[in-house]
C-alpha positions as CSV (number, residue, x, y, z in Angstrom):
1,M,1.3,-7.8,15.1
2,M,2.9,-5.1,12.6
3,R,1.2,-2.0,10.3
4,I,3.1,-1.1,7.0
5,H,2.7,2.4,6.2
6,I,3.3,4.5,3.4
7,D,4.7,8.2,2.8
8,R,2.9,8.8,-0.4
9,D,5.1,11.7,-0.3
10,R,7.9,10.5,0.0
11,C,7.4,7.7,-2.2
12,E,8.7,7.8,-6.1
13,G,7.2,5.0,-8.0
14,H,10.5,2.9,-8.3
15,G,8.5,-0.6,-7.1
16,Q,10.7,-2.1,-6.0
17,C,9.2,-2.8,-2.6
18,A,5.9,-4.7,-4.1
19,A,8.7,-6.3,-6.8
20,V,10.1,-7.6,-3.4
21,A,7.2,-8.1,-1.0
22,E,4.5,-9.2,-3.8
23,R,2.0,-10.6,-1.2
24,V,2.4,-7.8,0.8
25,L,2.2,-4.9,-1.7
26,Y,1.2,-4.1,-5.5
27,L,1.5,-1.0,-7.6
28,D,-1.8,0.6,-8.5
29,D,-2.4,2.4,-11.8
30,N,0.1,5.2,-10.6
31,A,2.7,2.7,-9.9
32,E,2.4,3.7,-6.2
33,P,1.9,0.9,-3.9
34,V,-1.1,-0.7,-2.3
35,P,-1.1,-2.8,0.8
36,R,-3.2,-5.9,-0.6
37,F,-4.9,-5.9,3.1
38,E,-6.2,-3.7,5.7
39,G,-4.6,-3.2,8.9
40,D,-2.1,-5.2,10.3
41,V,0.3,-7.2,8.4
42,P,-0.7,-11.1,8.9
43,E,2.3,-13.0,10.9
44,H,3.4,-14.6,8.4
45,L,4.7,-12.4,5.9
46,E,5.7,-9.4,8.3
47,E,9.1,-10.8,7.1
48,D,8.5,-10.3,3.7
49,A,6.7,-6.5,4.6
50,R,10.2,-6.0,6.3
51,A,11.8,-6.7,3.1
52,A,9.8,-4.1,1.2
53,V,11.0,-1.3,4.0
54,S,14.3,-2.2,3.6
55,C,14.9,-2.1,0.3
56,C,12.6,1.4,-1.0
57,P,15.3,3.5,-1.7
58,V,13.7,6.8,-0.8
59,A,12.3,5.9,2.2
60,A,8.7,5.9,1.7
61,L,7.6,2.6,3.6
62,S,8.0,1.9,7.3
63,A,7.0,-0.7,10.0
64,E,5.9,-0.3,13.2
65,A,4.9,-3.2,15.9
66,D,1.2,-2.6,17.3
C-alpha cells in the first residue's frame, strides 16, 4: 500500500496535483490539497497518486510504500 504526504510548509497552492489526480486529492478553501481518504491510497488509485506527486512544481507531495 501507498501513503501520500503533503508538506504544508512547501505547498504554494498551485493546484496541479488536484487537477491531475482529482480522485485522490481536492483543494480546500485555502487552495491546499486534501486527500479524499484517510490512510493508505486505495490500490486502484496509486497511479493517480504518483501522477500528483510528480506534477507538483514545488515538490510538496511525496508518496511512500508501506
